[in-house]
N, C-alpha and C positions, 0 to 999 in steps of 0.2 A: 479608636482603632479608627482609621477613615472608610467610609463607607466604602462600599462595590460603587465603583464607574455609574452604573445603570441608576441603581439607588440616587446617586447623588444625580444625578442629573434631573432625575421625577422629582427631584424635592425642590430645583431649583426652576422647573418648569412650572410649579405648582405655588410657588410662592409669587414668580412672573406673574401667572394668573392673578393670583389674588388682587396685586398692585394694580395691575390692567383695570378689573373689574371696579375696583375702588376709585379708581382716576374716572371711568363712564359714568359711574355711579356720582361721584360727585360733580360733574359736568351739570347732570341733570336735575340734581339738588340746585346749584347753583344758579342753574336758569330759571328756575322754579322760584326762586328767591326775587331774583330779579324782574321776573313776571308780576308776584305780587306786588312787590314795593313800586314796580310800575304802575301798576294797574291804581294802587289808592292814592298815590300824588298825578296820576295823569289829569286831573282837572283841574289843578292849580300848575301845570307845566304842563302844554301841548303835544312840546318836542318830545316827551317822555312816551308817549305814542309808539315811536318808531322803534321806542327800547322793546314797550311792552311786545308788540307784533313779534320782533328778533325773538326774546325771551319764550314766548307762545309755540313760536314756529318748531323752536329748537327742541323744548320741550314734546310737541309732536316727533318731529323724528325722532330725537332719544327714544320715547317710548315703542315706537315702532320699531326703532333697529334693536333695542333688549327682546322684545316681542318675537322677533326675529331670531335673532339669536339665542335664546334661551329654548324658545321650540326646538330648536335642533336635540337639544341634547335632555331635555325635562318638559312636562308640562307649566306654562306658567304659571305662579303662585300655584301651585299645585293645583288647578282647575283642569282636569281632561278634555281640552277642546280638542276637538276633531284636527286633525294632520299637524300634533304637536308631539312632541318626546319621537321625534322621527327615526334617529339613531338608534335608540334601546329596541321599536317596536320593530326597525327594519334590519336589525343586525346582521341577520342570516342573509338577507337580499346584497346588503355591502358587501359583505366578506364574499360572494358570490361573484359578483359586480368586481371586486378589486381582486381577485384571481384572475378571472375572464380578460379583463384590462389589462394587466402583469403580463400572463401569457401571450395575448396578443400584440404588445405592443413593446415589448422589452425582450422576450422570452424568443427572437425570430433571427433568420439564417443573416438577414443583412444586418442590425441590426449588431453581434457579435461581431460578426465577421468587421465591418467597422469600427467596433470598438478595440477588436485586437489588431486592426493594419496601421494602427500606428504605432505600437506598444511593442518593443523588440525584447520578450520575456527571454530568450535564451541570452542575448546580451547582458541583461539583467541578471541571470541566474550565472553567468559564467563568469560576472565581475562579483556578485557574492560568493562565489566560491572561491575564489583567488586572496579573499581577505583573509586578514591570517586570526585562526582558530574556527574559519568554518568549515573547513573541509574536516577539523577533527570533529567538527559537531556532527558533520552526515555523518563520518565514519561511526559515531556511537551512536546514533542511531538505527543504523542499518544493522549494528549489533544486538539494538534490543530487538529488531523487527526478525531478525534472524532466531533469537531465542525463543521469541512468541510465536514462530512458526512453527521450530523446530517442539515446543511444549506442548501446540495444538496437535500437532500430528499424532493419528492413531500409531505407535509401534507395530503393530499386528500386520496393520493395513501393509505400512511402507515394508515390512522384513517381507511380506508375501509377495508384494508387486516388484520389489529386488529379487528373490527368488525367481518368478516366472521369467524376469527381463533377464536374468544369468543365464537359468535353461534354454531359454527362446535362442539366444545369442550362440551359446554355443550349439545347438544345435542346428541352426543354420551353416554354420561352417563344416566343410566338407574336410574329416581328417586327417584322410589318408593323403592326399597333396600336400598338407601341411606340415604331417611328420615328414614326407619326402623333402622337403624342400629344407623341414631343420637337419635333417639327417646328414646333406649336401651341405649344409653352412661347416656342421662339424669337421665334416670329412677334409674338407677345403681347407679350413682353418688348423687343421691338425690338434684340437683341442682335445679331440677322441682318442689319441695315445695317451694324453696324463691321466683320463679317467681311466684308460684301461689298464693305467699301470697301478694308479691307486686301488682298484678292483681287485690285482692280479695280488697284491701286498694282503690286502684283507683277507683275499681267499685263503692265502698261505697262512696268517696268522691263527683263521678259525681252524683250517688242519692241525696246526699246531695244539690250538688250546682241546681241542676235541680228543685229543689221541689216543684216551682210553676211551672212548665212544665207540671210536674207528675200530678197535681193536677187538674190543668186545662184539662187534659188529660180524668183524671176519672169522672168528672165532664161532660163532654161530653157523656161519654161512660153509663153512669147511665139515669135511666128512667127520664121523666121530672118532672113527679110527688114526684119523692122521694125531701123530704127537702132538702136544701143544708146543715143544720148541720149535719145531719147524713152522708151526704158524707163525710165533712170535720171529722168527727170522725170516720170513716172507715179508710180515705187515711192516717190520724196521725196514727193509731195504725198499717197500712200496715207497711206506710213506716219506721217507728220507727224500725217495727219489720225483716226489711230488711235490714237497716243498723245494727243491734245486731246481725243477722245470719252472713252477711259478716264479721264482725269482729270476730267473734266468731272461724268463719271457718279460717280465718287468723291467729289468734295469738295462735289456737292450732292445734299443728304440730298434734295429735294426733288422729283428729276429725275424723267421719267415712266416711265425704264428703269426705274427700283426700286419704282416700284407693277405693271408688267409682273412683275416679280421676286418680286415679295409674290404675286401671284396666282396663277403657276407653284407657286410653291413651298404656296400653300394648298390646289391643286388636286393637288400631289401627297399631303399631307395626306392629302385625302381620299380619296384613291384606295387610297392603303396601309390604310386604316381600313375601307372597302366592297369594295374592287375584289378578289373572289377571284382574277385571273391577278394584280394587283400583287402582292396577300398572297402569293400563291405564289413571285413572283421573289426578294420578299424572303427569305421563309424559304429558297430555295435560294442567295441568295446567304449567307446567314445559314449554311450546312451546308458553305460553299466556304468561309466565314472558320473551320471549327470543325477542316476537313480541313486548313487551310494547316498547311505545316512550321514556320512564326514562331510561330504561335501553341502549334503543339505543343511546339513548343521551350521556349517562354517558360513554357509550365504544368509541362514538364516541369523546369525550373529553377527553379520557386518554390519548392516545397520548401527546394533547397541554400539559399534565402536567407532562408527562414523560420527554416530550423535553426539556422543561424550566428545570427541574431539571436536567436532566443531564449537558444542558449546563451552569449552576451554577456551577455543581463542575469541570465541566471542563477548565469553566475561574478560578478559583479558587486553587490556589497551594497549600494552606491548607485544602483542601477541603477533606472529608475523600476517595472519588472515587480518587481522584490523587496521595494521601497517599497512597491508594491500587494496583494504580498503578506501582508506583515509589518501593513498596515493594516488588510485584510482578516481578518488573526486574529484580531489586539487587536479589533476592533468585534464580529467572533463571539463571542467572550470576552464583551464587557461584555453583548450581549444575552444568551446564555448566563446571566450573574451576575442580571439584574434584570429578564427576562420568565420567570414563572413558567408561560406558557404554553406556548414553546419548550420551556422544560426537559422538561413533562410529555411535550411530542411526544417529542425527543431522547432521553430515558428510556424511553418505549413503545416506541421502533426498537431502541433497545439492548437492553431485554430480548426482543422479538419475535426479533430478531437471533441472542441468545445462547442461544436456546432452541432455533433454527431450527437452529442449530451443532450445540447438542451431541445431537438429537434425531439428525442425519444424522451423525454423527461419533461418536458414544458407542461405539458396535461396533469402531469402529478403534482408541480409545484404548483400551478393555479389552486387543485385539489386540496393539497396540504394548506393555503392563506385562506381559503373558504374553510378549510375542515377546524383551522385554529381560533377564525374569529368565530365558529359556530359554538365552540366549547366557551368561549370565555361568557362569562356572566355577562347581563345586560347593565348591570353598574359597573362593572368591570372596564367592559367596552367603554363604554359612555365616559368613562374614568379616561384611560388610557387617548381615546380622540382626541378629547378636551385640553389633554396635556398638549396633545400637539399642536392642533389648530388655534386653543381657544383664545390666546393672546394676542394673534394677529385677528380674530373677530372679535375684539373687543374693540379695536380702531375701527369697524364699520359701523360700532355706538358710537364712537367719539367722533368720527365723519359727518353720521348722521345727526348729530346734536348742530354742529358746525353747520353743515349744512340745509340744515334743517331753517336755522336760524338767520343766514344769509339770503332763503328763497322766503322766509315770512317777512324779511327787511323789504325784499323786491316790490313782494305783490303789495305789503301795505305801501310803499312808495308810488308804484304805478296806481294803485286807488287813489291816494291821496292826489297824484295828477290829472284823472279821469275826472273826478267828484271834487 
């Protein structure tokens, strides 16, 4: 199994660091060997004095730079020499300094604006959204966000909010004028006549279905001394007459009773619109409706129905909601890609938002850096920093060896020329 990227990178850096350390130490050992050989043979060959001086100075430079590089990370040879093991001893100060440096020189308005000025994030986003499959990915993500949001919300809180919102909205509407306008529209379209016909036929059916109940009621209301046969004859005639009358009005659209009905509706609409007392009664009825348990139960269960529907649409890739989300993402991407004005607006919004976020949070970023370094163990911090810069520091040892040797050769040569 492949190592994670961070672990593999650390292992590669550690291998490079060990290789560079061996190289720098090898140069020191080579200079030492050359010095010893030249020192032994110098009496027989005077020119080896130049070699010996070069090797000697190279040794001095290599040891001095080894000491300097080592002193950054640990005590040279384990000896607690003052001002060595600088990074372990001053880890917290380094973390605070790094946090302050990043805060003051990277997380600034000028740096963010300059960095974003040449990057059209809107155009890049538009190109990405119009590529095949990306809008679908956005739709999937939005569906997941919707589901997570719905699962996070407390049903009781949302239901209460909806109930209050519905009640507040209904109370804000004056019932009288609204009902008056509705009646005017119904009368103008003539649809109330169809409703009246249906109601009349239903009343006639109710009269027929409840014939025995009505007959018993008539008998109970007439004096005891009236014979039953007279009650039956009166009831049959009244019952038949009522049914005939109801059907006549229901079947005849020009019946005079319909004109009377229209006048009453028109009068009611006018009173609802103009009469303070009627408007007050309408508002009172509206308040009773708002407070009715059935209405409150409906508003409380409304959220459950909405939530269930949204969850079903969010989970179904072929649902109308998901298809609309995908279509909206693709359409937005096309506009971002092709509309320079929209690109400028989006880029401006991104830049201003980024600047605002940086200005507000740069202190927290600096504190995060400082606190993160402070939490590191001294050995861990030393190891991490050495892995990042240790390889380059070994070049200092190599350069010190080479430069020291050349300096020793020059000094020895100048000494020979003078003396």
